[in-house]
Short mmCIF file of the C-alpha atoms (twelve columns), coordinates in Angstrom:
data_MODEL
# 
_entry.id   MODEL 
# 
loop_
_atom_site.group_PDB 
_atom_site.id 
_atom_site.type_symbol 
_atom_site.label_atom_id 
_atom_site.label_alt_id 
_atom_site.label_comp_id 
_atom_site.label_asym_id 
_atom_site.label_seq_id 
_atom_site.Cartn_x 
_atom_site.Cartn_y 
_atom_site.Cartn_z 
_atom_site.pdbx_PDB_model_num 
ATOM 1   C CA . MET A 1   -56.619 -6.142  107.133 1 
ATOM 2   C CA . ALA A 2   -54.894 -5.826  103.750 1 
ATOM 3   C CA . ASN A 3   -53.382 -8.923  102.211 1 
ATOM 4   C CA . PRO A 4   -49.581 -8.502  102.424 1 
ATOM 5   C CA . ARG A 5   -49.195 -10.350 99.127  1 
ATOM 6   C CA . HIS A 6   -51.302 -7.793  97.253  1 
ATOM 7   C CA . SER A 7   -50.179 -4.322  96.214  1 
ATOM 8   C CA . SER A 8   -52.297 -1.456  94.980  1 
ATOM 9   C CA . PHE A 9   -51.337 1.160   92.429  1 
ATOM 10  C CA . HIS A 10  -53.334 4.211   91.436  1 
ATOM 11  C CA . SER A 11  -53.248 6.584   88.484  1 
ATOM 12  C CA . LEU A 12  -55.502 9.161   86.956  1 
ATOM 13  C CA . VAL A 13  -55.693 9.522   83.190  1 
ATOM 14  C CA . ARG A 14  -57.031 12.961  82.325  1 
ATOM 15  C CA . TRP A 15  -58.127 13.937  78.823  1 
ATOM 16  C CA . THR A 16  -56.564 17.314  78.002  1 
ATOM 17  C CA . GLY A 17  -57.661 17.400  74.392  1 
ATOM 18  C CA . ALA A 18  -60.591 19.255  72.919  1 
ATOM 19  C CA . TYR A 19  -63.480 18.984  70.549  1 
ATOM 20  C CA . VAL A 20  -62.292 19.844  67.037  1 
ATOM 21  C CA . PRO A 21  -64.881 22.049  65.313  1 
ATOM 22  C CA . GLY A 22  -65.565 21.182  61.707  1 
ATOM 23  C CA . GLN A 23  -64.418 17.573  62.096  1 
ATOM 24  C CA . SER A 24  -66.604 14.508  62.275  1 
ATOM 25  C CA . GLY A 25  -66.277 10.909  63.332  1 
ATOM 26  C CA . ALA A 26  -62.989 9.793   64.886  1 
ATOM 27  C CA . ARG A 27  -61.397 13.174  64.202  1 
ATOM 28  C CA . SER A 28  -63.981 15.056  66.314  1 
ATOM 29  C CA . TYR A 29  -61.757 15.001  69.398  1 
ATOM 30  C CA . SER A 30  -58.030 15.431  69.860  1 
ATOM 31  C CA . ARG A 31  -56.411 12.537  71.704  1 
ATOM 32  C CA . ASP A 32  -54.117 14.372  74.160  1 
ATOM 33  C CA . MET A 33  -54.121 13.227  77.767  1 
ATOM 34  C CA . GLN A 34  -52.065 13.277  80.936  1 
ATOM 35  C CA . ILE A 35  -51.172 10.102  82.796  1 
ATOM 36  C CA . GLU A 36  -50.915 10.994  86.475  1 
ATOM 37  C CA . PRO A 37  -49.640 8.155   88.678  1 
ATOM 38  C CA . ASP A 38  -50.114 9.024   92.352  1 
ATOM 39  C CA . GLY A 39  -47.019 10.812  93.671  1 
ATOM 40  C CA . LYS A 40  -45.073 10.609  90.404  1 
ATOM 41  C CA . PRO A 41  -44.317 12.914  87.471  1 
ATOM 42  C CA . VAL A 42  -47.007 13.328  84.852  1 
ATOM 43  C CA . LEU A 43  -46.568 11.598  81.486  1 
ATOM 44  C CA . LEU A 44  -48.007 13.175  78.364  1 
ATOM 45  C CA . GLY A 45  -50.097 10.697  76.432  1 
ATOM 46  C CA . SER A 46  -51.991 10.467  73.192  1 
ATOM 47  C CA . ALA A 47  -52.856 7.945   70.545  1 
ATOM 48  C CA . GLY A 48  -50.296 7.211   67.872  1 
ATOM 49  C CA . ALA A 49  -50.512 9.282   64.700  1 
ATOM 50  C CA . GLY A 50  -52.172 6.380   62.901  1 
ATOM 51  C CA . TYR A 51  -55.035 6.697   65.378  1 
ATOM 52  C CA . PHE A 52  -55.385 10.501  65.050  1 
ATOM 53  C CA . GLY A 53  -52.976 11.239  67.899  1 
ATOM 54  C CA . ASP A 54  -49.588 12.797  68.526  1 
ATOM 55  C CA . ASP A 55  -46.495 10.609  68.057  1 
ATOM 56  C CA . SER A 56  -44.435 12.912  70.292  1 
ATOM 57  C CA . ARG A 57  -46.426 11.677  73.325  1 
ATOM 58  C CA . TYR A 58  -46.571 8.235   74.938  1 
ATOM 59  C CA . ASN A 59  -49.291 6.009   73.547  1 
ATOM 60  C CA . PRO A 60  -50.839 2.902   75.145  1 
ATOM 61  C CA . GLU A 61  -48.695 0.646   72.960  1 
ATOM 62  C CA . ASP A 62  -45.476 2.347   74.141  1 
ATOM 63  C CA . LEU A 63  -46.529 2.023   77.759  1 
ATOM 64  C CA . MET A 64  -47.586 -1.633  77.436  1 
ATOM 65  C CA . LEU A 65  -44.241 -2.578  75.910  1 
ATOM 66  C CA . ALA A 66  -42.289 -0.469  78.407  1 
ATOM 67  C CA . SER A 67  -44.034 -2.147  81.328  1 
ATOM 68  C CA . LEU A 68  -43.207 -5.608  79.953  1 
ATOM 69  C CA . ALA A 69  -39.543 -4.689  79.447  1 
ATOM 70  C CA . GLU A 70  -39.240 -2.947  82.822  1 
ATOM 71  C CA . CYS A 71  -40.769 -5.912  84.654  1 
ATOM 72  C CA . HIS A 72  -38.415 -8.308  82.846  1 
ATOM 73  C CA . LEU A 73  -35.403 -6.162  83.720  1 
ATOM 74  C CA . LEU A 74  -36.347 -5.900  87.404  1 
ATOM 75  C CA . THR A 75  -37.129 -9.621  87.675  1 
ATOM 76  C CA . TYR A 76  -33.838 -10.443 85.944  1 
ATOM 77  C CA . LEU A 77  -31.870 -8.254  88.378  1 
ATOM 78  C CA . ALA A 78  -33.421 -10.107 91.327  1 
ATOM 79  C CA . LEU A 79  -32.579 -13.492 89.816  1 
ATOM 80  C CA . ALA A 80  -29.050 -12.437 88.841  1 
ATOM 81  C CA . THR A 81  -28.425 -11.298 92.409  1 
ATOM 82  C CA . LYS A 82  -29.568 -14.654 93.798  1 
ATOM 83  C CA . ALA A 83  -27.431 -16.525 91.243  1 
ATOM 84  C CA . GLY A 84  -24.308 -14.445 91.914  1 
ATOM 85  C CA . ILE A 85  -24.240 -13.028 88.374  1 
ATOM 86  C CA . ARG A 86  -22.615 -9.588  88.254  1 
ATOM 87  C CA . LEU A 87  -23.678 -7.326  85.415  1 
ATOM 88  C CA . GLU A 88  -21.902 -4.307  84.039  1 
ATOM 89  C CA . SER A 89  -24.901 -3.294  81.931  1 
ATOM 90  C CA . LEU A 90  -28.306 -4.537  80.878  1 
ATOM 91  C CA . ALA A 91  -30.678 -3.122  78.280  1 
ATOM 92  C CA . ILE A 92  -33.947 -4.617  77.093  1 
ATOM 93  C CA . ARG A 93  -35.176 -3.735  73.619  1 
ATOM 94  C CA . ILE A 94  -38.800 -4.643  73.029  1 
ATOM 95  C CA . SER A 95  -41.010 -4.593  69.981  1 
ATOM 96  C CA . GLY A 96  -44.626 -5.534  69.609  1 
ATOM 97  C CA . GLU A 97  -47.061 -6.248  66.848  1 
ATOM 98  C CA . LEU A 98  -50.732 -5.322  66.744  1 
ATOM 99  C CA . GLY A 99  -53.139 -7.381  64.695  1 
ATOM 100 C CA . LYS A 100 -56.746 -8.491  64.470  1 
ATOM 101 C CA . VAL A 101 -57.823 -11.482 66.533  1 
ATOM 102 C CA . GLU A 102 -61.467 -12.510 66.378  1 
ATOM 103 C CA . GLY A 103 -62.296 -9.109  64.904  1 
ATOM 104 C CA . LYS A 104 -60.560 -7.128  67.664  1 
ATOM 105 C CA . THR A 105 -57.302 -5.200  67.459  1 
ATOM 106 C CA . ARG A 106 -54.821 -6.416  70.055  1 
ATOM 107 C CA . PHE A 107 -51.189 -7.244  70.598  1 
ATOM 108 C CA . VAL A 108 -50.479 -10.530 68.890  1 
ATOM 109 C CA . ARG A 109 -46.789 -10.814 69.788  1 
ATOM 110 C CA . ALA A 110 -43.905 -9.087  71.506  1 
ATOM 111 C CA . ILE A 111 -40.176 -9.728  71.304  1 
ATOM 112 C CA . LEU A 112 -37.822 -8.936  74.187  1 
ATOM 113 C CA . THR A 113 -34.175 -8.601  73.214  1 
ATOM 114 C CA . PRO A 114 -31.906 -8.345  76.264  1 
ATOM 115 C CA . VAL A 115 -28.324 -7.143  75.734  1 
ATOM 116 C CA . MET A 116 -25.991 -7.396  78.686  1 
ATOM 117 C CA . ALA A 117 -22.379 -6.982  79.628  1 
ATOM 118 C CA . LEU A 118 -21.114 -9.285  82.341  1 
ATOM 119 C CA . ALA A 119 -18.381 -8.663  84.849  1 
ATOM 120 C CA . PRO A 120 -15.193 -10.649 84.100  1 
ATOM 121 C CA . GLY A 121 -15.381 -14.308 85.020  1 
ATOM 122 C CA . MET A 122 -19.183 -14.602 84.894  1 
ATOM 123 C CA . ASP A 123 -20.822 -17.597 83.207  1 
ATOM 124 C CA . ARG A 124 -22.571 -16.267 80.076  1 
ATOM 125 C CA . ALA A 125 -24.668 -19.416 79.575  1 
ATOM 126 C CA . GLN A 126 -26.001 -19.178 83.135  1 
ATOM 127 C CA . ALA A 127 -26.657 -15.448 82.739  1 
ATOM 128 C CA . GLU A 128 -28.535 -16.024 79.477  1 
ATOM 129 C CA . ALA A 129 -30.604 -18.857 80.959  1 
ATOM 130 C CA . LEU A 130 -31.813 -16.510 83.677  1 
ATOM 131 C CA . HIS A 131 -33.689 -14.513 81.019  1 
ATOM 132 C CA . ARG A 132 -36.006 -17.490 80.481  1 
ATOM 133 C CA . ASP A 133 -36.571 -17.678 84.260  1 
ATOM 134 C CA . ALA A 134 -37.175 -13.920 84.444  1 
ATOM 135 C CA . HIS A 135 -39.769 -14.216 81.696  1 
ATOM 136 C CA . GLU A 136 -41.527 -17.048 83.536  1 
ATOM 137 C CA . GLN A 137 -41.602 -15.066 86.803  1 
ATOM 138 C CA . CYS A 138 -42.370 -11.558 85.501  1 
ATOM 139 C CA . PHE A 139 -45.875 -10.647 86.656  1 
ATOM 140 C CA . MET A 140 -46.467 -8.374  83.676  1 
ATOM 141 C CA . SER A 141 -45.695 -11.095 81.119  1 
ATOM 142 C CA . ASN A 142 -47.932 -13.414 83.151  1 
ATOM 143 C CA . SER A 143 -50.733 -10.842 82.875  1 
ATOM 144 C CA . VAL A 144 -51.018 -10.650 79.089  1 
ATOM 145 C CA . ASN A 145 -52.630 -13.037 76.623  1 
ATOM 146 C CA . PHE A 146 -50.140 -12.828 73.767  1 
ATOM 147 C CA . PRO A 147 -46.802 -14.591 73.313  1 
ATOM 148 C CA . ILE A 148 -43.591 -12.857 74.290  1 
ATOM 149 C CA . ASP A 149 -40.475 -14.245 72.669  1 
ATOM 150 C CA . ILE A 150 -36.968 -13.703 73.989  1 
ATOM 151 C CA . GLU A 151 -34.164 -13.209 71.503  1 
ATOM 152 C CA . LEU A 152 -30.823 -12.751 73.211  1 
ATOM 153 C CA . GLY A 153 -28.902 -9.782  71.843  1 
ATOM 154 C CA . ALA A 154 -25.267 -9.839  70.865  1 
ATOM 155 C CA . ALA A 155 -22.859 -10.136 73.760  1 
ATOM 156 C CA . ALA A 156 -21.803 -6.711  74.897  1 
ATOM 157 C CA . ASP A 157 -18.890 -7.995  76.955  1 
ATOM 158 C CA . GLY A 158 -16.925 -9.617  74.154  1 
ATOM 159 C CA . ALA A 159 -17.650 -13.098 75.504  1 
# 
């Protein structure tokens, strides 16, 4: 019997690139791929241009940061609902920094910048504090080994 507290997710990542005749080393293969989550639209992926890829496609760095921001947003919505906070809008900007740690390239930091508009009469301090709680409870941020800072964006509701 499956554990009801566990969920499974499945994707296929298919290389759609090709060998590049006349090239050697890292440039021997194009980096194009398709990311095919089960039952969902295909995403076109590649490496970033700095890694011999195509910047018009999603790269692993984009997807890592997007998953952190999406998880934060969804966790925040759940907490805001429980706290009785009504939002008019919420956007999460995220940036990340790659660096070398013990000789390996990895994310060394990310910064989440939530910007929200509250419905009239809502407590901005309470709403802002929930971002710290959302960060603590977000399973994606709990799954990475680099710090994620939260910098609250300018109030979008004039408060």
